[in-house]
N, C-alpha and C positions, 0 to 999 in steps of 0.2 A: 395524286401529290407527286411531285418533280421533287427530287432530291439532287442535293448537289454531290459531287463524286468527292471522295476522298485529296487531301491534299494538306502539304503545310502548310500552307496560308491558308487565310481565312475563306470561307465561302463565303462572300456580302452581295446584298443585295439593296439596292440603292433606287430609291423610288423618285423618279424626275430627273432626268437628262437637260434642265437647265446649268447655268453655268455653276452654281452650289452642285447638283450632281455631279456633272463632268469632273469639275476639279477633289469633289472626293477619289473619284474614279482614279483620276491622275497620281492622286496626292498615295494612295492606296495601292496601288498597280507599284508605283515606284520601291517600296516595301514588303513587296509578295505576296500583294494578297489579290485575290481572284474577284473582279466585279463584275456582275450583272445591273444592268442598268433598264428599267420599266419604265418610258415615257406612251403618256397617254397618247399623245398626237402624233401624226405622219411627219411631222416638218416639213410639209409642202409648200404650206405659206408662211415664214415665218415672220414673224413680228420685225416691222421696219422700224428701229428708233435707235440712237445711240447708246453710250453706255461709258459712265466717266471712272477710271481707274487707277485713285491717290498711291503715293509711293505705298502708303502701307498692305494694299495689293500686289500693287506692282513690285515689288522685294521679292515678294512669293513667287509669281509668275516668270520672275524672272531667272529664278534658281532653277526651275521646271523645264525651263529653256524656251519656254512662250518667246515667239520672234515677235516683238512690238511691230517693227517695219513690216513687215510680211503680211500684216495684219491690218497696217494700212493705217499704225498709231499716228497721232496726230501729239505733238507736247502740250499742254499749255505754259502760255507765257506770261497770263495777265488777268485781272477780270476788271471789265468797266460798268460803270451800275451811276447809266444814266437817267435823269429824270425824263418820264414816260409823256410829257405832253411839249417839251421843249427841248429835250436831249443836253439840257445843261448839265454837268457833274454833279450828282445825288449826293455822292461819296468821292473821295479821291481813287485814283486807277491804282489798283493793286498789282506790284511788282512779281509774279514768279517765278523771275530766271533763278532764283536763289533755292530751287524748292532740293534739283537735286543735290548740293551739298548739303543743305539742311537735312536730308531725311533719309539720301541713300537711293536714292532713284527718283524717275523722271515721274512727272501726272500726267497720264495719257487718255484720250478721248477714241471711243472705238467705234465702230457700226456694229450694234450687236450683233445684226447675222454673220460680220465675219470675225469677230470674236469666238461665237459661240463653234462654227468653222473650224476655227483653231484649236480648241479645245477639244471638239471630236476626235480632231487628227490627232492629238499628241493620246487620246483616252484609249483611240482602238489602231493603232497603228502596231501592225506585228512585227516591225523592225526595228523597235525601242523595245527595249531592256523589262523585263517579266511578261507575264500573260497579257492579253490585250483584253481589252475589258468586252463584254458583248453588251450593245442597246438593243433592246426589245420594244420598238415605236408599234404605236397600235397597242397598246398594253397599260390598261389602267387598273392602278391599284387603287380598290375599294374598303380596303379593310385590313387591319394588322392585329397578329396575336404579339404581341411583345416579347412576353415568357417565353414562346418557342419559335420565335423567328419567322412565324409562318405570314406570308403577305397572299391575300385572297384577289385572284383579276375579277374583270367583269364580267368575264364568260366561265366563272364558278372555279377555274384553275388555281392551286395551290402550290405555293416552292415556297421553300422551307431552306432556311441560311442559317449560319453561325453569326452573322450579325445584318439589321436591317439598319440601314443609313436613309430617314424619311429627309427628303429635299425639294420636295414639290412646289416651292413657293408660298407666298404668302396664303394663300386660297385653299393650303391645305385642309385635308379632314380627318387627317390623323393622329394628332396630336392629341385630341382628348383620351384616346387609348393608351400613350404613353404619360400623361400625365395626372389621369383619373378626373377633371376638373374640365368646364364647358367653359373653354375664352372665346366667345364669340366676336370678329370684325367687326370694327365702327368705323362710321362715317368721322375724317377727321376736321370734316366742313371747308374742304377744298376740291374741287372740280378742275382737270387738268385738259388741256387740249393740245393735240400734238400733229407735227408733220416735218416732213424731210422735204428741202428744198435745195437743189444743184446750185451750188455758188455761184455758176457758170452764168444762170439767168438772175444772180445775185448783183452780179458786176456788171453783165451787161445793160443793166437800166438804171440811170440818171439817176433817180430817185434813192434808190437802193444802195449804188455803188458807193457814197460815200461813207456810211456804214462799217464797210470793212475793207475797203481799200487800202493798203499799205499799212496794216494791223496786224498785228502780231498774234497768232493764237490764242484763244482764249475764252471765255465767258465773256457774253455781252448783253445787261441784264436790265432793258429797260423798265421804270415800276411806275405807277401811281399809288403811292400807299395809302391815300386817303380813299380809295374806290377797295383795294384789296386786290389790287390783280398784279401780278409779275411778269415779265415775259424774260424765258434763259435762252440762250442760245448759245451753241458751239460748234465749230466743224468735227467732221469725222470723215475718214477713209479717204486719207492721203489731200484732206483739206476740198473733197471735191463735193459734201453736201452737209448743210447748216443742217444742224439738228435744232429744231425750237421745239418749244412748252411753253403755254401759257396757262398759267395757275391763277386760278380767280377762286376767292372768299365770298363772294355776292350774288353769284347766278342764280338768279329768279327762276330757273327751272330746274336748280338743283335738288335733289329730293332732300326732304326737312324733317319727315313724319317714317316713324319705324315701320307705316305700312308701305311706303314708298320703295321703291326698288333701284336699289343704289347700281349704278352704272359700271360691272367690274370687267366687261369685254374691252381689251386695250385696243381692238377693232372697233367698235362701236361708232358709228359717223354722226358727225355734228355739223346742222346746219349751219350754211353761209348766214344766215340773220343770229342766228346765237352767237358766233364769233365775231359779227362785226358792234353787238349788245357788248361784248364784252371787250372791245377796244375801244371803244367808244370813250372819246378825251383822248386818246393817243396821239401822238407825232402822226401826219401823214407819211413820212417815211418810214414806220413802224409799222402801221394800217396797210400798207401796199406790199411789204415785205411777208407778212403774214397771211397775207392773202392770194400771195402766188402760186398757193398748193388749193385745189381745189377738194381736195380727199382729207379732211380733217377729220381726224378722231379725239374721241373724247373718252371719259374715266373718271368715276370717281376716286378718290385717294382717301385711302384704308388705313386705318391703327390699330392693334392689340393691345390690352395689357401684357405688363409681362408676365409669361409662364411661371409655374412652380419650380419646375425642374425640365430637364431636357432627355433624361433617358429610362428605360426601366428593362430590366432583363435583357434581350438581345437585340435592341432595338434604340435609336439615338436620333434627337430630331438636329439639322442644325439650316444655315441662312436664313430665309424667310419665314421657313414652315415654321422657325423655330423665335425670330424675332425679327417683322415687317417691319422695313425703316419707309418713313419719309423721306424725300427726297434735298432737305436742307443740307448736310452735312458729303451728300456721294459716299456712304456707307454701307449703303444696302450690296452692291455684288461683292465689294471689299471685304466685310465682315464674312460671306459667306467663305470667300476664299480661306481668310485666316481661321474659318473652323476646319476644313480642309486640309489645312498645312496642322492645326493640333492636334487631328486623327494621326496624321503622317510622325507625330514624334512619340503619340501617345503609343499607338497599335503596332509599332515597331517590335519586333519580335514575341508578337502576341500567335501562336499556333494553333490552328483549328483540332480542338479533340478528335477529326475521323469521322466524326458521325453527327451532320446538323440537326439529328433528334436531341442531342446529349443538350444538358443543361450549360449555360455560360460558363467558362472558365473562371476561375476565382482570382486569374491576372487579367480577363477581361473587363469582369466586371470591377476592378480595383481600378482598371485603368480608366474607363467612361467614368467613374465616379470622381479621379481626377481632371478631369474634363468640365465636366458640370460645375468642380470647385470654381473654378477662374472663367470657363468662357459663359458661362449662364450669367453669375453677373456683372461682365464686361456687355454682352450683350443686352442685356435691361437696360444698362446705364444708357445704349448708345441708343437705343430703340425710343428709351424717352427725348433723349439730347436732338432727335431729327424732329420732335415736335415744336415746329417753329414758336415761337414766343414773340408776338403781336406788338411794336412800339407803341408805345400811348401809355395815358396817366397809370396804370395799372403794369409797366412792362417788370420792374423792379420787383413789386409783390406777384409776377408772375413765376418771374424766376425764383425767388425764394421756393414756392409751392412744387415746382418742376426740381427744385434739388432737395428738396423733404421725399418726394417722391424717389427719385434715383436711390435716395440711404436707405430707402427700404429694401433695396435690392444688390448696393454696391457700395463699397465702403472704401474705396481707393479714390487716388487722387482725380480732380474733377478743374474743368475749366469756368472761368467765372460763368454762371449763369447770365451776364449781362454780356457778354462776347459775343461778337455778331460774326456770322459765317465767313470765314476764310482768314478770320482774323487770326494773327499768332498763338495764343491760348490753344484756338481751334483747331487748328494745323499742328501742335506740338502734343497734343490730345489723341489724335488719330491718325496722324502719319508717323508721328513717333514712335507708336507703337509696334514692338516687335513680338509677335503672338509666338514665332517659332523658339523666341529665346524664354520666350515666358513660360511656354511647354516643358524646355528644355529643365530650366530650373523647380519646376512641379515637381516633374518626375524626378531628378535628381534628390529635392527633397525627403520625398518620399522613399526613394530606395536608401535613403540612407537612415530612416524611422526603421524601413524592415530590417534594413542589415545589425542596426544596434539591439532591435528585438530581438533577432536570430542570437546573436552575442551574448545578451543577458539570460537568454535561455539555455544555453548551453553552457552558461558557466553555471547559472546552476542546476543542470544536468550532472554536471561534474562535479559540484559541490556535495549533492545527494550520495552518489555514486561513491564519494571519499568519505563518507561518515561512518563511523565502525558500528559493528551493529553493538547492541547494548546486550551483557550480559545477562542472562535467566538469571531470574532468581530463583532461590530455592525455600 
């Protein structure tokens, strides 16, 4: 058994060194806690893909000192949605030039590797305030004892902490230990193909050059709705690379029965024949664009029902380990950052008992309970909202069913279920949400209740002390 050293700050073990885990480490380091991150991979071949960070996540990163320019961020300015076969506008172009003024921060695209490296620097940099986080690569956590805060590694080593933050993504296997129920991942009905293409190659090709020449950066998303296929592209890494994603609901080779194996590996190779079948019916320039990269990867997009709780004892779930998202509203990464920011507010001033074998303090338990009261409902609502509602005869009815599902977990304001992605109601709901302010409000209310309770108790004690003793009867 490896035990942490005594200190005033909590000794925290974080499972996973993805964006959620690193964000948690940065947030908790800022308030004086000491974090040790356990990551199963060796980071020798990080996944090549882009990531979209809307203002609700970007505001937090900026407050932490994240340098968007240094990380190669590209500010989104528009959304173009052409018909896949003719490239005529399917819907009006959405102008996002007012995003910073409306929501207090830009909306950026990053190369995932670039963003990840910058977060690692912020977590590990010895020059920054408080003790740097320690990242243990090649350390796979296979079990957790939430009540004792004990992590078991694949090699049999056990590590005990004041708090365990489970942040290892949608394929997390530890959530059942915290919730007490088995909530398996399920197929969403969609398969995604992905690749990265150098913008230089695109702009040098007369067939693909007109698609992006003299265009402000943003989403370009040609689709064939009747076929159930949408291509989503956007630039990253200083506009040097175009991130391409093709999502299909109708791929015949997709697993369709419980006995078939879902493709969960992001680096699973797709054959050119499969990609050509998916792109059948698209405009020649779209096919030319998507076929530029010979190494196309594919994976099955998965979803899961909301979990009934997010903490138990000395362990808490955050990010996709808590509530995996589909790609519809670009909230997977940002909601993970929100969870970390909420921990930053609620765990400030929570001290270590000095012995990791001790039971969690009443203060830690209270703060984790507060976290669950407002983050779990919000995460559950976001999780369901990212499941796309397919346009068609059942559109309104499907929206009503989705809202009824959400209301089982969340009673706050919602955008109309008929609102399309990137519309003002959707953006207001996600981008306008300030998790730090929400956490501060929840904490202030709880502290006021505790204060009132203490005052009532003190008043009762004083009153009891002032009551004269009854004379003895003879």
